[in-house]
CHARMM internal coordinates of N, CA and C (Angstrom, degrees):
IC EDIT
DIST 1 N 1 CA 1.4408
DIST 1 CA 1 C 1.5264
ANGL 1 N 1 CA 1 C 109.74
DIST 1 C 2 N 1.3173
ANGL 1 CA 1 C 2 N 117.16
DIHE 1 N 1 CA 1 C 2 N -41.51
DIST 2 N 2 CA 1.4671
ANGL 1 C 2 N 2 CA 119.80
DIHE 1 CA 1 C 2 N 2 CA -178.82
DIST 2 CA 2 C 1.5241
ANGL 2 N 2 CA 2 C 111.20
DIHE 1 C 2 N 2 CA 2 C -58.74
DIST 2 C 3 N 1.3055
ANGL 2 CA 2 C 3 N 117.00
DIHE 2 N 2 CA 2 C 3 N -41.89
DIST 3 N 3 CA 1.4682
ANGL 2 C 3 N 3 CA 120.80
DIHE 2 CA 2 C 3 N 3 CA 179.41
DIST 3 CA 3 C 1.5185
ANGL 3 N 3 CA 3 C 111.07
DIHE 2 C 3 N 3 CA 3 C -67.05
DIST 3 C 4 N 1.3196
ANGL 3 CA 3 C 4 N 117.29
DIHE 3 N 3 CA 3 C 4 N -40.30
DIST 4 N 4 CA 1.4662
ANGL 3 C 4 N 4 CA 120.76
DIHE 3 CA 3 C 4 N 4 CA -179.90
DIST 4 CA 4 C 1.5173
ANGL 4 N 4 CA 4 C 111.27
DIHE 3 C 4 N 4 CA 4 C -66.39
DIST 4 C 5 N 1.3180
ANGL 4 CA 4 C 5 N 117.81
DIHE 4 N 4 CA 4 C 5 N -40.36
DIST 5 N 5 CA 1.4668
ANGL 4 C 5 N 5 CA 121.60
DIHE 4 CA 4 C 5 N 5 CA 178.65
DIST 5 CA 5 C 1.5253
ANGL 5 N 5 CA 5 C 110.17
DIHE 4 C 5 N 5 CA 5 C -66.13
DIST 5 C 6 N 1.3167
ANGL 5 CA 5 C 6 N 116.38
DIHE 5 N 5 CA 5 C 6 N -38.21
DIST 6 N 6 CA 1.4643
ANGL 5 C 6 N 6 CA 121.15
DIHE 5 CA 5 C 6 N 6 CA 179.25
DIST 6 CA 6 C 1.5248
ANGL 6 N 6 CA 6 C 110.70
DIHE 5 C 6 N 6 CA 6 C -61.48
DIST 6 C 7 N 1.3197
ANGL 6 CA 6 C 7 N 117.50
DIHE 6 N 6 CA 6 C 7 N -37.22
DIST 7 N 7 CA 1.4657
ANGL 6 C 7 N 7 CA 121.69
DIHE 6 CA 6 C 7 N 7 CA 178.09
DIST 7 CA 7 C 1.5285
ANGL 7 N 7 CA 7 C 110.46
DIHE 6 C 7 N 7 CA 7 C -59.62
DIST 7 C 8 N 1.3148
ANGL 7 CA 7 C 8 N 117.17
DIHE 7 N 7 CA 7 C 8 N -32.35
DIST 8 N 8 CA 1.4621
ANGL 7 C 8 N 8 CA 121.65
DIHE 7 CA 7 C 8 N 8 CA -179.30
DIST 8 CA 8 C 1.5273
ANGL 8 N 8 CA 8 C 112.74
DIHE 7 C 8 N 8 CA 8 C -87.39
DIST 8 C 9 N 1.3321
ANGL 8 CA 8 C 9 N 116.22
DIHE 8 N 8 CA 8 C 9 N 15.52
DIST 9 N 9 CA 1.4589
ANGL 8 C 9 N 9 CA 120.18
DIHE 8 CA 8 C 9 N 9 CA 171.99
DIST 9 CA 9 C 1.5114
ANGL 9 N 9 CA 9 C 116.31
DIHE 8 C 9 N 9 CA 9 C 89.44
DIST 9 C 10 N 1.2999
ANGL 9 CA 9 C 10 N 117.67
DIHE 9 N 9 CA 9 C 10 N 10.76
DIST 10 N 10 CA 1.4686
ANGL 9 C 10 N 10 CA 121.03
DIHE 9 CA 9 C 10 N 10 CA 179.26
DIST 10 CA 10 C 1.5269
ANGL 10 N 10 CA 10 C 108.35
DIHE 9 C 10 N 10 CA 10 C -125.82
DIST 10 C 11 N 1.3336
ANGL 10 CA 10 C 11 N 117.82
DIHE 10 N 10 CA 10 C 11 N 82.44
DIST 11 N 11 CA 1.4628
ANGL 10 C 11 N 11 CA 119.79
DIHE 10 CA 10 C 11 N 11 CA -178.19
DIST 11 CA 11 C 1.5299
ANGL 11 N 11 CA 11 C 112.31
DIHE 10 C 11 N 11 CA 11 C -57.92
DIST 11 C 12 N 1.3275
ANGL 11 CA 11 C 12 N 115.53
DIHE 11 N 11 CA 11 C 12 N 126.27
DIST 12 N 12 CA 1.4611
ANGL 11 C 12 N 12 CA 121.77
DIHE 11 CA 11 C 12 N 12 CA 177.45
DIST 12 CA 12 C 1.5149
ANGL 12 N 12 CA 12 C 108.36
DIHE 11 C 12 N 12 CA 12 C -139.21
DIST 12 C 13 N 1.3042
ANGL 12 CA 12 C 13 N 115.38
DIHE 12 N 12 CA 12 C 13 N 149.13
DIST 13 N 13 CA 1.4574
ANGL 12 C 13 N 13 CA 120.41
DIHE 12 CA 12 C 13 N 13 CA 175.43
DIST 13 CA 13 C 1.5262
ANGL 13 N 13 CA 13 C 108.78
DIHE 12 C 13 N 13 CA 13 C -92.94
DIST 13 C 14 N 1.3107
ANGL 13 CA 13 C 14 N 115.14
DIHE 13 N 13 CA 13 C 14 N 168.04
DIST 14 N 14 CA 1.4659
ANGL 13 C 14 N 14 CA 120.48
DIHE 13 CA 13 C 14 N 14 CA 175.30
DIST 14 CA 14 C 1.5237
ANGL 14 N 14 CA 14 C 109.50
DIHE 13 C 14 N 14 CA 14 C -60.10
DIST 14 C 15 N 1.3180
ANGL 14 CA 14 C 15 N 116.34
DIHE 14 N 14 CA 14 C 15 N -38.13
DIST 15 N 15 CA 1.4631
ANGL 14 C 15 N 15 CA 121.19
DIHE 14 CA 14 C 15 N 15 CA 179.28
DIST 15 CA 15 C 1.5295
ANGL 15 N 15 CA 15 C 111.17
DIHE 14 C 15 N 15 CA 15 C -62.74
DIST 15 C 16 N 1.3181
ANGL 15 CA 15 C 16 N 117.02
DIHE 15 N 15 CA 15 C 16 N -41.50
DIST 16 N 16 CA 1.4637
ANGL 15 C 16 N 16 CA 121.15
DIHE 15 CA 15 C 16 N 16 CA 179.05
DIST 16 CA 16 C 1.5207
ANGL 16 N 16 CA 16 C 110.46
DIHE 15 C 16 N 16 CA 16 C -61.85
DIST 16 C 17 N 1.3239
ANGL 16 CA 16 C 17 N 116.72
DIHE 16 N 16 CA 16 C 17 N -46.46
DIST 17 N 17 CA 1.4694
ANGL 16 C 17 N 17 CA 120.86
DIHE 16 CA 16 C 17 N 17 CA 178.61
DIST 17 CA 17 C 1.5270
ANGL 17 N 17 CA 17 C 110.11
DIHE 16 C 17 N 17 CA 17 C -60.29
DIST 17 C 18 N 1.3075
ANGL 17 CA 17 C 18 N 116.74
DIHE 17 N 17 CA 17 C 18 N -44.33
DIST 18 N 18 CA 1.4589
ANGL 17 C 18 N 18 CA 121.21
DIHE 17 CA 17 C 18 N 18 CA 179.75
DIST 18 CA 18 C 1.5238
ANGL 18 N 18 CA 18 C 111.54
DIHE 17 C 18 N 18 CA 18 C -60.94
DIST 18 C 19 N 1.3073
ANGL 18 CA 18 C 19 N 117.00
DIHE 18 N 18 CA 18 C 19 N -42.55
DIST 19 N 19 CA 1.4753
ANGL 18 C 19 N 19 CA 120.57
DIHE 18 CA 18 C 19 N 19 CA 179.75
DIST 19 CA 19 C 1.5259
ANGL 19 N 19 CA 19 C 111.59
DIHE 18 C 19 N 19 CA 19 C -66.11
DIST 19 C 20 N 1.3200
ANGL 19 CA 19 C 20 N 116.84
DIHE 19 N 19 CA 19 C 20 N -36.81
DIST 20 N 20 CA 1.4670
ANGL 19 C 20 N 20 CA 119.70
DIHE 19 CA 19 C 20 N 20 CA 176.29
DIST 20 CA 20 C 1.5249
ANGL 20 N 20 CA 20 C 109.48
DIHE 19 C 20 N 20 CA 20 C -65.29
DIST 20 C 21 N 1.3321
ANGL 20 CA 20 C 21 N 116.96
DIHE 20 N 20 CA 20 C 21 N -45.14
DIST 21 N 21 CA 1.4655
ANGL 20 C 21 N 21 CA 121.33
DIHE 20 CA 20 C 21 N 21 CA -179.78
DIST 21 CA 21 C 1.5246
ANGL 21 N 21 CA 21 C 112.00
DIHE 20 C 21 N 21 CA 21 C -60.75
DIST 21 C 22 N 1.3171
ANGL 21 CA 21 C 22 N 116.34
DIHE 21 N 21 CA 21 C 22 N -37.42
DIST 22 N 22 CA 1.4676
ANGL 21 C 22 N 22 CA 120.29
DIHE 21 CA 21 C 22 N 22 CA -178.15
DIST 22 CA 22 C 1.5256
ANGL 22 N 22 CA 22 C 112.83
DIHE 21 C 22 N 22 CA 22 C -90.29
DIST 22 C 23 N 1.3280
ANGL 22 CA 22 C 23 N 115.81
DIHE 22 N 22 CA 22 C 23 N 5.87
DIST 23 N 23 CA 1.4745
ANGL 22 C 23 N 23 CA 122.70
DIHE 22 CA 22 C 23 N 23 CA 179.64
DIST 23 CA 23 C 1.5242
ANGL 23 N 23 CA 23 C 112.06
DIHE 22 C 23 N 23 CA 23 C 61.54
DIST 23 C 24 N 1.3321
ANGL 23 CA 23 C 24 N 116.02
DIHE 23 N 23 CA 23 C 24 N 33.78
DIST 24 N 24 CA 1.4624
ANGL 23 C 24 N 24 CA 121.90
DIHE 23 CA 23 C 24 N 24 CA 175.63
DIST 24 CA 24 C 1.5217
ANGL 24 N 24 CA 24 C 110.41
DIHE 23 C 24 N 24 CA 24 C -96.91
DIST 24 C 25 N 1.3431
ANGL 24 CA 24 C 25 N 115.84
DIHE 24 N 24 CA 24 C 25 N -11.56
DIST 25 N 25 CA 1.4603
ANGL 24 C 25 N 25 CA 121.93
DIHE 24 CA 24 C 25 N 25 CA 179.70
DIST 25 CA 25 C 1.5220
ANGL 25 N 25 CA 25 C 108.10
DIHE 24 C 25 N 25 CA 25 C -136.89
DIST 25 C 26 N 1.3076
ANGL 25 CA 25 C 26 N 115.49
DIHE 25 N 25 CA 25 C 26 N 138.97
DIST 26 N 26 CA 1.4563
ANGL 25 C 26 N 26 CA 121.37
DIHE 25 CA 25 C 26 N 26 CA 178.35
DIST 26 CA 26 C 1.5299
ANGL 26 N 26 CA 26 C 109.57
DIHE 25 C 26 N 26 CA 26 C -66.55
DIST 26 C 27 N 1.3073
ANGL 26 CA 26 C 27 N 116.50
DIHE 26 N 26 CA 26 C 27 N 143.42
DIST 27 N 27 CA 1.4657
ANGL 26 C 27 N 27 CA 122.20
DIHE 26 CA 26 C 27 N 27 CA 176.61
DIST 27 CA 27 C 1.5240
ANGL 27 N 27 CA 27 C 107.11
DIHE 26 C 27 N 27 CA 27 C -102.35
DIST 27 C 28 N 1.3303
ANGL 27 CA 27 C 28 N 116.74
DIHE 27 N 27 CA 27 C 28 N 105.33
DIST 28 N 28 CA 1.4603
ANGL 27 C 28 N 28 CA 121.41
DIHE 27 CA 27 C 28 N 28 CA 178.76
DIST 28 CA 28 C 1.5257
ANGL 28 N 28 CA 28 C 110.02
DIHE 27 C 28 N 28 CA 28 C -71.59
DIST 28 C 29 N 1.3093
ANGL 28 CA 28 C 29 N 116.09
DIHE 28 N 28 CA 28 C 29 N 166.14
DIST 29 N 29 CA 1.4588
ANGL 28 C 29 N 29 CA 121.01
DIHE 28 CA 28 C 29 N 29 CA 178.63
DIST 29 CA 29 C 1.5196
ANGL 29 N 29 CA 29 C 110.58
DIHE 28 C 29 N 29 CA 29 C -58.29
DIST 29 C 30 N 1.3279
ANGL 29 CA 29 C 30 N 117.01
DIHE 29 N 29 CA 29 C 30 N -41.57
DIST 30 N 30 CA 1.4677
ANGL 29 C 30 N 30 CA 120.47
DIHE 29 CA 29 C 30 N 30 CA 178.40
DIST 30 CA 30 C 1.5280
ANGL 30 N 30 CA 30 C 110.98
DIHE 29 C 30 N 30 CA 30 C -60.72
DIST 30 C 31 N 1.3280
ANGL 30 CA 30 C 31 N 116.38
DIHE 30 N 30 CA 30 C 31 N -40.64
DIST 31 N 31 CA 1.4629
ANGL 30 C 31 N 31 CA 120.97
DIHE 30 CA 30 C 31 N 31 CA 177.51
DIST 31 CA 31 C 1.5340
ANGL 31 N 31 CA 31 C 109.68
DIHE 30 C 31 N 31 CA 31 C -62.84
DIST 31 C 32 N 1.3108
ANGL 31 CA 31 C 32 N 115.88
DIHE 31 N 31 CA 31 C 32 N -47.51
DIST 32 N 32 CA 1.4603
ANGL 31 C 32 N 32 CA 121.82
DIHE 31 CA 31 C 32 N 32 CA -177.98
DIST 32 CA 32 C 1.5218
ANGL 32 N 32 CA 32 C 111.66
DIHE 31 C 32 N 32 CA 32 C -58.09
DIST 32 C 33 N 1.3189
ANGL 32 CA 32 C 33 N 116.76
DIHE 32 N 32 CA 32 C 33 N -46.66
DIST 33 N 33 CA 1.4620
ANGL 32 C 33 N 33 CA 121.23
DIHE 32 CA 32 C 33 N 33 CA -178.53
DIST 33 CA 33 C 1.5292
ANGL 33 N 33 CA 33 C 110.44
DIHE 32 C 33 N 33 CA 33 C -64.40
DIST 33 C 34 N 1.3233
ANGL 33 CA 33 C 34 N 117.50
DIHE 33 N 33 CA 33 C 34 N -43.12
DIST 34 N 34 CA 1.4635
ANGL 33 C 34 N 34 CA 120.71
DIHE 33 CA 33 C 34 N 34 CA -179.76
DIST 34 CA 34 C 1.5270
ANGL 34 N 34 CA 34 C 111.39
DIHE 33 C 34 N 34 CA 34 C -67.22
DIST 34 C 35 N 1.3159
ANGL 34 CA 34 C 35 N 117.88
DIHE 34 N 34 CA 34 C 35 N -40.99
DIST 35 N 35 CA 1.4653
ANGL 34 C 35 N 35 CA 121.14
DIHE 34 CA 34 C 35 N 35 CA 178.69
DIST 35 CA 35 C 1.5290
ANGL 35 N 35 CA 35 C 110.00
DIHE 34 C 35 N 35 CA 35 C -64.80
DIST 35 C 36 N 1.3230
ANGL 35 CA 35 C 36 N 116.95
DIHE 35 N 35 CA 35 C 36 N -43.48
DIST 36 N 36 CA 1.4652
ANGL 35 C 36 N 36 CA 120.54
DIHE 35 CA 35 C 36 N 36 CA 178.24
DIST 36 CA 36 C 1.5293
ANGL 36 N 36 CA 36 C 110.76
DIHE 35 C 36 N 36 CA 36 C -61.38
DIST 36 C 37 N 1.3203
ANGL 36 CA 36 C 37 N 117.24
DIHE 36 N 36 CA 36 C 37 N -43.57
DIST 37 N 37 CA 1.4650
ANGL 36 C 37 N 37 CA 120.90
DIHE 36 CA 36 C 37 N 37 CA 178.47
DIST 37 CA 37 C 1.5260
ANGL 37 N 37 CA 37 C 110.63
DIHE 36 C 37 N 37 CA 37 C -61.65
DIST 37 C 38 N 1.3187
ANGL 37 CA 37 C 38 N 116.75
DIHE 37 N 37 CA 37 C 38 N -42.32
DIST 38 N 38 CA 1.4611
ANGL 37 C 38 N 38 CA 120.85
DIHE 37 CA 37 C 38 N 38 CA -179.94
DIST 38 CA 38 C 1.5259
ANGL 38 N 38 CA 38 C 111.39
DIHE 37 C 38 N 38 CA 38 C -64.45
DIST 38 C 39 N 1.3235
ANGL 38 CA 38 C 39 N 116.65
DIHE 38 N 38 CA 38 C 39 N -31.58
DIST 39 N 39 CA 1.4603
ANGL 38 C 39 N 39 CA 121.25
DIHE 38 CA 38 C 39 N 39 CA 179.58
DIST 39 CA 39 C 1.5252
ANGL 39 N 39 CA 39 C 112.78
DIHE 38 C 39 N 39 CA 39 C -88.68
DIST 39 C 40 N 1.3315
ANGL 39 CA 39 C 40 N 116.57
DIHE 39 N 39 CA 39 C 40 N -12.69
DIST 40 N 40 CA 1.4551
ANGL 39 C 40 N 40 CA 120.98
DIHE 39 CA 39 C 40 N 40 CA -179.29
DIST 40 CA 40 C 1.5155
ANGL 40 N 40 CA 40 C 113.53
DIHE 39 C 40 N 40 CA 40 C 74.49
DIST 40 C 41 N 1.3353
ANGL 40 CA 40 C 41 N 115.62
DIHE 40 N 40 CA 40 C 41 N 32.72
DIST 41 N 41 CA 1.4676
ANGL 40 C 41 N 41 CA 120.67
DIHE 40 CA 40 C 41 N 41 CA 178.99
DIST 41 CA 41 C 1.5209
ANGL 41 N 41 CA 41 C 109.86
DIHE 40 C 41 N 41 CA 41 C -127.31
DIST 41 C 42 N 1.3043
ANGL 41 CA 41 C 42 N 115.61
DIHE 41 N 41 CA 41 C 42 N 167.45
DIST 42 N 42 CA 1.4584
ANGL 41 C 42 N 42 CA 121.88
DIHE 41 CA 41 C 42 N 42 CA 176.06
DIST 42 CA 42 C 1.5389
ANGL 42 N 42 CA 42 C 108.61
DIHE 41 C 42 N 42 CA 42 C -75.14
DIST 42 C 43 N 1.3354
ANGL 42 CA 42 C 43 N 118.01
DIHE 42 N 42 CA 42 C 43 N 138.75
DIST 43 N 43 CA 1.4709
ANGL 42 C 43 N 43 CA 119.50
DIHE 42 CA 42 C 43 N 43 CA 178.44
DIST 43 CA 43 C 1.5312
ANGL 43 N 43 CA 43 C 113.21
DIHE 42 C 43 N 43 CA 43 C -54.11
DIST 43 C 44 N 1.3188
ANGL 43 CA 43 C 44 N 116.45
DIHE 43 N 43 CA 43 C 44 N -33.03
DIST 44 N 44 CA 1.4548
ANGL 43 C 44 N 44 CA 120.24
DIHE 43 CA 43 C 44 N 44 CA 179.87
DIST 44 CA 44 C 1.5290
ANGL 44 N 44 CA 44 C 111.78
DIHE 43 C 44 N 44 CA 44 C -62.37
DIST 44 C 45 N 1.3271
ANGL 44 CA 44 C 45 N 116.34
DIHE 44 N 44 CA 44 C 45 N -32.93
DIST 45 N 45 CA 1.4638
ANGL 44 C 45 N 45 CA 120.51
DIHE 44 CA 44 C 45 N 45 CA 178.81
DIST 45 CA 45 C 1.5233
ANGL 45 N 45 CA 45 C 112.09
DIHE 44 C 45 N 45 CA 45 C -61.72
DIST 45 C 46 N 1.3133
ANGL 45 CA 45 C 46 N 116.85
DIHE 45 N 45 CA 45 C 46 N -29.59
DIST 46 N 46 CA 1.4657
ANGL 45 C 46 N 46 CA 120.60
DIHE 45 CA 45 C 46 N 46 CA -178.65
DIST 46 CA 46 C 1.5234
ANGL 46 N 46 CA 46 C 112.46
DIHE 45 C 46 N 46 CA 46 C -80.16
DIST 46 C 47 N 1.2973
ANGL 46 CA 46 C 47 N 116.98
DIHE 46 N 46 CA 46 C 47 N -13.93
DIST 47 N 47 CA 1.4667
ANGL 46 C 47 N 47 CA 120.31
DIHE 46 CA 46 C 47 N 47 CA -178.37
DIST 47 CA 47 C 1.5310
ANGL 47 N 47 CA 47 C 112.81
DIHE 46 C 47 N 47 CA 47 C -85.60
DIST 47 C 48 N 1.3167
ANGL 47 CA 47 C 48 N 117.51
DIHE 47 N 47 CA 47 C 48 N -16.13
DIST 48 N 48 CA 1.4502
ANGL 47 C 48 N 48 CA 121.52
DIHE 47 CA 47 C 48 N 48 CA -179.99
DIST 48 CA 48 C 1.5137
ANGL 48 N 48 CA 48 C 109.88
DIHE 47 C 48 N 48 CA 48 C -87.99
DIST 48 C 49 N 1.3269
ANGL 48 CA 48 C 49 N 116.09
DIHE 48 N 48 CA 48 C 49 N 132.32
DIST 49 N 49 CA 1.4639
ANGL 48 C 49 N 49 CA 120.13
DIHE 48 CA 48 C 49 N 49 CA 177.18
DIST 49 CA 49 C 1.5137
ANGL 49 N 49 CA 49 C 109.81
DIHE 48 C 49 N 49 CA 49 C -77.52
DIST 49 C 50 N 1.3086
ANGL 49 CA 49 C 50 N 115.72
DIHE 49 N 49 CA 49 C 50 N 144.64
DIST 50 N 50 CA 1.4668
ANGL 49 C 50 N 50 CA 120.85
DIHE 49 CA 49 C 50 N 50 CA 177.11
DIST 50 CA 50 C 1.5251
ANGL 50 N 50 CA 50 C 109.83
DIHE 49 C 50 N 50 CA 50 C -68.04
DIST 50 C 51 N 1.3198
ANGL 50 CA 50 C 51 N 116.94
DIHE 50 N 50 CA 50 C 51 N 144.73
DIST 51 N 51 CA 1.4879
ANGL 50 C 51 N 51 CA 119.37
DIHE 50 CA 50 C 51 N 51 CA -179.75
DIST 51 CA 51 C 1.4974
ANGL 51 N 51 CA 51 C 112.21
DIHE 50 C 51 N 51 CA 51 C -69.24
END
COOR INIT
IC SEED 1 N 1 CA 1 C
IC BUILD
C-alpha cells in the first residue's frame, strides 16, 4: 500500500500506513485522497465505518 500511495504523489512508509490503520496517526485529507486513489475507490467510501 505504501508504494501504491507513493505513486499517487503522497510518499508514505509502511509504518505510516500502519499507524493510520491503528488510529495512532491522523489521516489528513491528502492522505485520504491518495489512499482512496491507490485502492480505486471514492474517498467518501473510506469515511464510512463497516457495519
